C-alpha positions as CSV (number, residue, x, y, z in Angstrom):
1,M,-1.7,47.3,-21.0
2,K,-4.7,47.5,-18.9
3,I,-5.8,44.0,-20.3
4,L,-2.2,42.5,-19.6
5,K,-2.7,43.9,-15.8
6,I,-6.1,42.4,-15.5
7,T,-4.8,39.1,-16.9
8,I,-1.9,39.0,-14.3
9,L,-4.2,39.7,-11.5
10,S,-6.5,37.1,-12.6
11,F,-3.7,34.8,-12.7
12,L,-2.3,35.4,-9.4
13,T,-5.7,35.4,-7.8
14,I,-6.3,31.8,-9.0
15,V,-2.9,30.8,-7.8
16,A,-3.4,32.0,-4.4
17,F,-6.8,30.3,-4.2
18,L,-5.2,27.1,-5.2
19,V,-2.5,27.6,-2.5
20,V,-5.1,28.2,0.1
21,F,-7.5,25.7,-0.7
22,G,-4.5,23.1,-1.2
23,Y,-3.2,24.2,2.4
24,L,-6.7,23.9,4.0
25,Y,-7.5,20.5,2.3
26,L,-3.9,19.0,3.3
27,Y,-3.5,20.4,6.7
28,V,-6.6,21.8,8.3
29,L,-9.9,20.3,7.2
30,P,-10.7,17.0,8.8
31,K,-10.9,14.0,6.3
32,G,-12.4,10.7,6.4
33,P,-15.4,9.0,8.3
34,E,-16.4,9.8,11.7
35,L,-14.4,7.9,14.5
36,T,-16.0,5.0,16.1
37,T,-15.7,4.2,20.0
38,P,-12.9,1.7,20.4
39,K,-14.0,-1.8,21.4
40,P,-12.6,-5.4,20.9
41,L,-12.9,-7.1,17.5
42,E,-16.2,-8.8,16.9
43,I,-16.5,-12.4,15.7
44,G,-17.1,-12.5,11.9
45,K,-17.1,-9.4,9.8
46,G,-17.0,-5.9,11.3
47,N,-15.3,-2.5,10.9
48,F,-14.1,0.6,12.9
49,V,-12.8,3.9,12.2
50,M,-9.7,5.2,14.0
51,S,-7.2,8.2,13.5
52,S,-4.7,7.6,10.8
53,Y,-1.9,9.2,12.7
54,K,-1.1,9.4,16.5
55,H,-0.1,13.0,16.6
56,T,-3.5,14.5,15.4
57,E,-7.0,13.5,14.6
58,R,-7.1,15.3,11.2
59,K,-7.4,12.2,9.2
60,S,-9.4,9.1,10.0
61,I,-9.3,5.8,8.2
62,R,-11.9,2.8,8.1
63,V,-10.6,-0.7,8.9
64,W,-12.7,-3.8,7.8
65,T,-12.0,-7.0,9.9
66,Y,-12.8,-10.6,9.8
67,K,-12.3,-12.7,12.9
68,P,-13.0,-16.6,12.4
69,D,-14.5,-17.8,15.7
70,S,-11.7,-20.2,16.5
71,W,-8.9,-17.5,15.8
72,E,-6.4,-17.4,18.7
73,P,-3.5,-14.7,18.9
74,D,-0.8,-17.1,18.0
75,N,-2.6,-17.6,14.4
76,T,-1.8,-15.7,11.5
77,V,-2.9,-11.9,11.2
78,L,-3.1,-10.5,7.7
79,F,-3.3,-7.1,6.2
80,V,-5.1,-7.2,2.9
81,M,-4.4,-4.2,0.8
82,H,-7.0,-3.3,-1.7
83,G,-6.5,-2.1,-5.4
84,M,-6.9,1.3,-7.1
85,A,-10.6,1.2,-6.6
86,R,-9.9,1.6,-2.9
87,N,-12.4,-1.3,-2.3
88,A,-11.3,-2.7,0.9
89,E,-14.5,-4.6,1.9
90,N,-14.5,-6.4,-1.5
91,Y,-10.9,-7.7,-0.9
92,L,-11.8,-8.5,2.5
93,D,-14.8,-10.6,1.2
94,A,-12.5,-12.5,-1.1
95,W,-10.5,-13.8,1.8
96,V,-13.4,-14.6,4.2
97,D,-13.7,-18.4,3.2
98,I,-9.9,-18.8,3.2
99,A,-9.7,-17.1,6.6
100,E,-12.3,-19.6,7.9
101,R,-10.3,-22.5,6.4
102,K,-6.9,-21.4,7.8
103,N,-7.9,-19.5,10.7
104,I,-6.5,-16.0,9.8
105,L,-7.5,-12.7,11.3
106,L,-8.1,-10.3,8.4
107,I,-7.6,-6.6,8.5
108,A,-8.4,-4.6,5.5
109,P,-7.6,-0.8,5.8
110,E,-9.6,1.5,3.3
111,F,-7.4,4.3,2.2
112,E,-10.5,6.5,1.0
113,N,-10.1,9.2,-1.7
114,E,-12.8,10.5,-3.8
115,F,-9.8,11.4,-6.4
116,Y,-8.6,7.9,-6.5
117,R,-8.6,7.9,-10.2
118,V,-6.0,10.8,-10.6
119,T,-3.9,10.7,-7.5
120,T,-1.9,7.8,-6.2
121,N,0.7,9.4,-3.9
122,D,-1.4,9.0,-0.7
123,Y,-1.8,5.2,-1.0
124,Q,0.3,3.0,-3.1
125,E,3.2,5.5,-3.3
126,G,3.1,5.7,0.5
127,N,2.2,9.3,1.2
128,L,6.0,10.2,1.1
129,Q,4.8,13.6,-0.3
130,T,1.5,15.3,-0.9
131,F,0.0,15.6,-4.4
132,F,1.7,19.2,-4.6
133,G,5.1,17.8,-4.1
134,V,5.6,18.8,-0.4
135,K,7.4,16.2,1.7
136,N,5.5,14.6,4.4
137,P,7.0,13.5,7.9
138,E,7.2,9.6,8.2
139,S,4.6,9.9,10.9
140,E,2.1,10.5,8.0
141,W,3.4,7.8,5.5
142,S,0.7,5.5,4.7
143,Y,3.2,2.7,5.8
144,T,3.2,4.2,9.3
145,V,-0.8,4.0,9.2
146,I,-0.4,0.3,9.1
147,E,1.7,0.3,12.2
148,N,-0.8,2.5,13.9
149,I,-3.7,0.2,13.1
150,F,-1.7,-2.9,14.3
151,D,-1.1,-1.0,17.4
152,Y,-4.7,0.0,17.8
153,I,-5.7,-3.7,17.6
154,N,-3.4,-4.8,20.2
155,E,-4.4,-2.0,22.6
156,N,-8.2,-2.4,22.2
157,N,-8.1,-6.4,22.4
158,D,-5.4,-7.0,25.0
159,F,-3.2,-8.7,22.6
160,S,0.5,-8.6,22.5
161,L,0.8,-9.6,18.7
162,D,4.5,-9.1,17.6
163,G,4.0,-9.1,13.8
164,Y,1.6,-9.6,10.8
165,S,1.7,-10.8,7.3
166,M,0.5,-8.7,4.1
167,F,-1.2,-9.3,0.8
168,G,-1.8,-6.7,-1.7
169,H,-2.8,-7.0,-5.3
170,S,-2.5,-4.3,-8.1
171,A,-2.3,-0.9,-6.4
172,G,-2.0,-3.0,-3.1
173,G,0.9,-5.0,-4.6
174,Q,2.7,-1.6,-5.2
175,F,1.9,-0.5,-1.5
176,V,3.1,-3.8,-0.1
177,H,6.5,-4.0,-1.9
178,R,7.2,-0.3,-1.2
179,M,6.5,-0.8,2.5
180,V,8.9,-3.6,2.5
181,L,11.5,-1.2,0.8
182,L,10.8,1.7,3.1
183,G,9.1,0.8,6.1
184,S,12.2,0.6,8.5
185,T,10.1,0.0,11.6
186,N,7.5,-2.3,10.3
187,R,6.8,-5.6,11.9
188,I,6.1,-7.6,8.6
189,K,6.7,-11.5,9.0
190,K,5.6,-12.4,5.4
191,A,4.7,-10.1,2.5
192,I,3.0,-11.0,-0.8
193,A,3.0,-8.4,-3.6
194,A,0.6,-9.5,-6.4
195,N,0.4,-8.0,-9.9
196,A,1.7,-4.5,-9.2
197,G,1.3,-2.0,-12.1
198,F,4.8,-0.7,-11.5
199,Y,7.6,-0.8,-9.0
200,T,10.2,1.1,-6.9
201,F,13.3,-0.6,-8.3
202,T,16.4,-0.7,-5.9
203,D,18.1,1.8,-8.3
204,V,19.5,5.0,-6.5
205,S,20.0,6.6,-9.9
206,T,16.3,6.9,-10.4
207,D,13.9,9.1,-8.8
208,Y,10.9,7.8,-6.5
209,P,8.5,6.2,-7.1
210,Y,10.3,4.4,-9.9
211,G,13.7,4.2,-7.9
212,L,15.2,5.1,-4.6
213,Q,17.3,8.3,-5.6
214,N,17.7,10.5,-2.3
215,I,15.6,7.9,-0.4
216,N,17.1,6.4,2.5
217,A,16.1,2.7,2.1
218,P,16.9,0.2,4.8
219,L,17.9,-2.5,2.1
220,E,19.6,-4.9,4.5
221,K,16.3,-5.2,6.5
222,S,14.2,-5.1,3.3
223,F,16.1,-7.9,1.5
224,S,15.9,-10.1,4.6
225,T,12.0,-9.7,4.8
226,D,10.1,-12.7,3.5
227,L,8.6,-11.2,0.3
228,T,7.0,-13.0,-2.5
229,V,6.5,-11.2,-5.8
230,L,3.4,-13.0,-7.2
231,L,2.6,-12.6,-10.8
232,G,-0.2,-13.8,-12.9
233,E,0.9,-15.7,-15.9
234,L,-1.6,-14.0,-18.2
235,D,-1.4,-10.4,-16.7
236,K,0.4,-9.4,-20.0
237,S,-2.1,-6.6,-21.2
238,A,-2.3,-2.8,-20.5
239,E,-6.2,-3.4,-20.9
240,L,-6.3,-5.4,-17.6
241,G,-6.8,-2.8,-14.9
242,K,-5.0,0.6,-15.2
243,L,-1.5,0.1,-16.3
244,R,0.7,3.2,-15.9
245,Q,2.3,4.1,-19.3
246,T,4.9,6.8,-18.6
247,K,8.4,6.7,-19.8
248,N,9.8,5.5,-16.4
249,A,7.0,2.8,-16.0
250,M,7.6,1.5,-19.6
251,V,11.4,1.1,-19.0
252,Q,10.3,-1.4,-16.3
253,G,8.5,-3.6,-19.0
254,G,5.6,-3.7,-21.3
255,H,3.2,-5.4,-18.9
256,R,2.9,-6.5,-15.2
257,L,4.5,-10.0,-15.6
258,E,7.5,-8.5,-17.3
259,R,7.8,-5.7,-14.9
260,G,7.5,-7.8,-11.9
261,T,10.0,-10.3,-13.3
262,N,12.4,-7.3,-13.9
263,F,11.9,-5.8,-10.4
264,F,12.7,-9.0,-8.8
265,N,15.7,-9.7,-10.9
266,F,17.2,-6.3,-10.6
267,A,16.9,-6.5,-6.6
268,Q,18.6,-9.9,-6.6
269,K,21.4,-8.4,-8.4
270,V,21.7,-5.5,-6.0
271,S,21.6,-7.9,-3.1
272,N,24.4,-10.1,-4.4
273,R,26.6,-7.0,-5.2
274,K,26.1,-5.7,-1.7
275,K,26.4,-9.2,-0.2
276,L,23.1,-8.9,1.8
277,E,20.8,-11.7,2.8
278,F,18.1,-12.0,0.1
279,N,14.9,-13.6,1.2
280,W,12.7,-12.7,-1.7
281,R,11.1,-15.0,-4.2
282,L,9.3,-14.7,-7.5
283,Q,6.3,-17.0,-8.1
284,V,4.1,-17.0,-11.2
285,V,0.4,-18.3,-11.0
286,P,-0.5,-20.4,-14.1
287,N,-3.6,-19.2,-16.1
288,V,-4.4,-16.2,-14.1
289,G,-4.4,-12.7,-15.1
290,H,-5.2,-9.5,-13.2
291,N,-7.8,-11.0,-11.0
292,Y,-7.5,-10.4,-7.2
293,K,-9.8,-13.1,-6.3
294,K,-7.6,-15.9,-7.9
295,M,-4.5,-14.3,-6.8
296,S,-5.8,-14.2,-3.3
297,E,-6.4,-17.9,-3.4
298,A,-3.0,-18.5,-4.7
299,A,-1.4,-16.0,-2.0
300,S,-3.2,-18.1,0.7
301,E,-1.1,-21.3,-0.1
302,L,2.1,-19.1,0.8
303,L,0.8,-18.1,4.4
């Protein structure tokens, strides 16, 4: 009996510690790099650190940028969304030559997380809820962070930009298509979601992040957004990148090419049934697999 009491007490102590630690980590302790002094964007490559949210400085985010010398505010602004490795600078670098050729202002947010190999909720799933399943306010969704970055750039450069384009590959492709689905106040002009590992289908009978059950998605706005689902013809192996193998993910298809195709076709059927404008397209890139550099080049032709 004494051993049982000790076991129960030890268990409750561990649970209490985890609850306290989780609360402190999520809501009290500051996370992210040190804030930098706001200043106009520099020509060429640069970065700054800003508060992720407008209501608190509890969390910060580093944003990489590249501004061609000849870029003007009426030229393209492109958010480049990194993959699972959270390597925003590498993704930015893949676009630099393209940016110079096409006169594009690049913005690459870095959703830093040292636990990125085991957690996906804070980035590509939009931070709609914490790792512990607690719902977050929309002001702390990762899609709102993009809007905050856009406002920050306008405010600190005396710009009056009214919208932006987006490109994301792999985990970034997950981010982009979900932002199109759920970001009711976003200012996206053109979105390209490339080689996502799995998708949020416009299926209200399946739980998020695989479907939209109990999610108030603005489908009329979402379907009218200029979205390209960009898929590599050779992205057919689970060995390319980290492909989710859960039951719900496997229902979507055996590989990224199949999942992306099924996602697009399902959405098109929903839009037809609801008689909504459908401004999405599906495009397959020949002879390319799970390669963000080659997919970036292909995406640049759509801007």
